[in-house]
C-alpha positions as CSV (number, residue, x, y, z in Angstrom):
1,M,124.6,-53.3,123.1
2,Y,124.8,-53.7,119.9
3,I,121.4,-52.5,119.2
4,E,122.5,-48.8,120.5
5,F,125.7,-48.9,118.6
6,L,124.0,-49.6,115.3
7,R,121.2,-47.0,115.9
8,H,124.3,-44.6,116.8
9,E,125.8,-45.6,113.7
10,G,122.6,-44.2,112.0
11,L,120.8,-47.6,111.6
12,T,117.0,-47.7,112.4
13,V,116.5,-50.9,114.4
14,L,113.7,-52.7,115.5
15,S,114.0,-55.0,118.4
16,P,111.1,-57.1,119.1
17,E,110.9,-59.1,122.4
18,N,111.0,-62.1,120.5
19,A,110.8,-64.3,117.1
20,A,107.1,-64.3,117.2
21,D,107.0,-60.9,117.6
22,A,109.7,-60.7,114.9
23,L,108.1,-62.7,112.2
24,P,105.6,-60.4,111.1
25,L,107.9,-57.3,111.0
26,A,110.9,-59.2,108.8
27,A,109.3,-58.4,105.4
28,Q,110.1,-54.9,106.2
29,V,113.9,-54.8,107.2
30,D,116.8,-55.1,104.9
31,V,118.8,-57.7,107.3
32,I,118.0,-59.5,110.1
33,V,120.2,-60.4,113.0
34,T,119.5,-62.9,115.4
35,G,120.3,-65.5,118.4
36,I,120.0,-68.8,118.4
37,L,118.6,-68.9,122.4
38,L,115.5,-66.4,122.3
39,P,112.6,-66.0,124.6
40,G,109.6,-67.3,123.6
41,D,108.6,-70.3,122.0
42,I,110.5,-70.0,119.0
43,D,114.5,-70.6,118.5
44,G,116.6,-68.8,116.4
45,I,116.7,-71.9,114.0
46,E,113.3,-72.1,113.8
47,F,112.8,-68.4,113.1
48,I,115.2,-68.4,110.5
49,E,113.7,-71.6,108.8
50,R,110.6,-69.5,109.4
51,L,111.9,-66.5,107.4
52,R,113.0,-69.1,104.5
53,S,109.5,-70.7,104.0
54,D,107.9,-67.4,103.3
55,D,108.3,-65.7,100.2
56,R,108.3,-62.0,101.5
57,T,111.7,-62.9,103.7
58,K,113.1,-66.0,101.8
59,D,115.9,-63.9,100.3
60,K,116.6,-61.5,103.7
61,P,119.7,-61.6,104.5
62,V,120.1,-63.0,108.3
63,I,123.1,-62.9,110.6
64,V,123.2,-64.7,113.8
65,L,125.1,-63.3,117.1
66,T,125.1,-65.8,119.2
67,A,127.2,-66.9,122.3
68,C,126.3,-70.9,121.3
69,A,129.2,-71.2,118.6
70,W,129.5,-74.5,119.4
71,H,130.0,-76.6,115.6
72,T,126.9,-78.5,115.7
73,E,124.8,-74.5,116.4
74,L,126.9,-73.2,113.4
75,E,125.9,-76.3,111.1
76,R,122.5,-75.9,112.4
77,A,122.2,-72.1,111.6
78,V,124.1,-72.7,108.4
79,N,121.2,-75.6,107.4
80,A,118.1,-73.2,108.0
81,G,119.3,-70.9,105.9
82,C,121.5,-68.3,108.1
83,D,124.1,-66.3,105.9
84,L,126.7,-65.4,108.3
85,F,127.8,-66.9,111.9
86,L,129.2,-64.3,114.4
87,P,130.2,-66.5,117.4
88,K,130.1,-63.6,120.6
89,P,132.4,-62.3,122.0
90,C,132.4,-60.0,118.4
91,L,133.3,-56.7,118.4
92,P,129.8,-54.2,117.6
93,D,132.3,-52.6,114.4
94,E,132.4,-56.3,113.0
95,L,128.8,-56.8,113.3
96,L,128.3,-53.4,111.8
97,R,130.6,-53.8,108.8
98,E,128.9,-57.1,108.2
99,V,125.3,-56.0,108.3
100,R,126.8,-53.1,105.9
101,R,128.2,-55.9,103.5
102,L,125.0,-57.5,103.6
103,L,123.0,-54.8,102.9
104,A,125.4,-53.9,99.5
105,M,125.1,-57.2,98.6
106,A,121.3,-57.1,99.0
107,R,121.3,-54.0,97.0
108,L,123.2,-55.5,93.9
109,R,121.0,-58.7,93.8
110,D,118.1,-56.3,94.0
111,L,119.7,-54.4,91.1
112,G,120.2,-57.7,89.3
113,T,116.8,-58.9,89.5
114,R,114.9,-55.8,87.6
115,P,112.9,-56.8,84.7
116,A,114.6,-55.9,81.5
117,K,112.4,-53.3,80.4
118,A,112.9,-51.6,83.0
119,E,117.0,-51.0,82.5
120,T,116.2,-50.6,79.1
121,R,113.6,-47.5,79.2
122,R,116.6,-46.1,81.3
123,T,119.3,-46.5,79.1
124,D,116.8,-45.2,76.4
125,R,116.1,-41.8,78.8
126,R,119.9,-41.7,79.0
127,R,120.8,-41.9,75.2
128,S,117.8,-39.1,74.2
129,R,119.7,-36.4,76.4
């Protein structure tokens, strides 16, 4: 349901079968949404830990969307490095709002990490017009 809703709202959604298939795709996406109980040998917590240990994905925003909403699971997800923990039931609009918010934050962070010289050159071009 969430995948179809996000697609309907204009987002491109990749939906691998399991975390092992998701790991090589993670560097290509802007926001990662995962659960805790996943098919295969890697659960959501280990998935997040692996994302955080990889330079290509260590800063990718990660949302945990799960029915495993116990306080212990929240702590495990936060300790693994998730950015947001959404317990189910979660309205699709809420997930969309949070995905968009994390996208905007990531874009702002990326703007702040541009090399100073590139920013200076852009400013200089504006002055010469």
